[in-house]
C-alpha positions as a printed Julia matrix, in Angstrom:
76×3 Matrix{Float64}:
  -9.6    23.26  -49.79
 -12.78   21.14  -49.9
 -14.18   23.24  -52.75
 -10.95   22.92  -54.71
 -10.93   19.15  -54.2
 -14.53   18.82  -55.43
 -13.83   20.99  -58.48
 -10.78   18.87  -59.34
 -12.83   15.68  -59.0
 -15.54   17.14  -61.24
 -12.99   18.18  -63.87
 -11.36   14.76  -63.74
 -14.75   13.12  -64.24
 -15.64   15.33  -67.21
 -12.23   14.84  -68.83
 -12.54   11.08  -68.34
 -15.89   11.08  -70.15
 -14.39   13.04  -73.04
 -11.4    10.69  -73.28
 -13.69    7.64  -73.03
 -15.8     8.89  -75.94
 -12.68    9.34  -78.08
 -11.02    6.02  -77.23
 -12.06    2.42  -76.82
 -10.52    1.83  -73.39
 -12.72    0.9   -70.45
 -10.42    2.33  -67.77
 -11.72    5.83  -68.44
 -15.3     4.66  -67.89
 -14.3     3.06  -64.58
 -12.48    6.26  -63.58
 -15.55    8.34  -64.44
 -17.92    6.14  -62.46
 -15.55    6.04  -59.48
 -15.12    9.83  -59.37
 -18.87   10.38  -59.8
 -19.58    8.12  -56.82
 -16.99    9.97  -54.74
 -18.51   13.32  -55.74
 -22.01   12.2   -54.75
 -20.87   10.84  -51.38
 -18.7    13.88  -50.66
 -21.49   16.22  -51.75
 -23.97   14.63  -49.36
 -21.43   14.75  -46.56
 -20.79   18.47  -47.05
 -24.38   19.5   -47.88
 -26.67   21.36  -45.52
 -29.54   19.41  -43.93
 -32.11   21.34  -46.0
 -30.6    19.94  -49.2
 -30.92   16.43  -47.77
 -34.57   17.09  -46.97
 -35.22   18.51  -50.44
 -33.58   15.46  -52.08
 -35.67   13.12  -49.92
 -38.91   14.9   -50.81
 -37.97   14.85  -54.48
 -37.28   11.11  -54.37
 -40.6    10.47  -52.62
 -42.53   12.48  -55.24
 -40.93   10.94  -58.33
 -42.85    8.03  -59.83
 -40.53    5.66  -61.69
 -42.46    3.39  -64.07
 -40.06    0.48  -63.56
 -40.84    0.36  -59.84
 -44.59    0.95  -60.2
 -46.8    -1.89  -58.96
 -48.39   -3.99  -61.69
 -51.92   -5.34  -61.57
 -52.0    -9.12  -61.77
 -55.28  -10.81  -62.63
 -55.93  -13.88  -60.52
 -59.16  -14.95  -62.22
 -60.17  -14.72  -65.87
């Protein structure tokens, strides 16, 4: 039942993206974002602890340029 629920949420999210691209209505974008957040939370709740550890190690190894420290010169 949990697998079926997650597959239905994924299909609803994909269909919402397709409908959003074809129309100009914002409700489909909100629906897509909402279902994606639910899928991520549900996926972490159902996932095995090793997947959590792998995701944590991946996040610690990734260097995002936006969050990188910048060197500030104090003296000229």
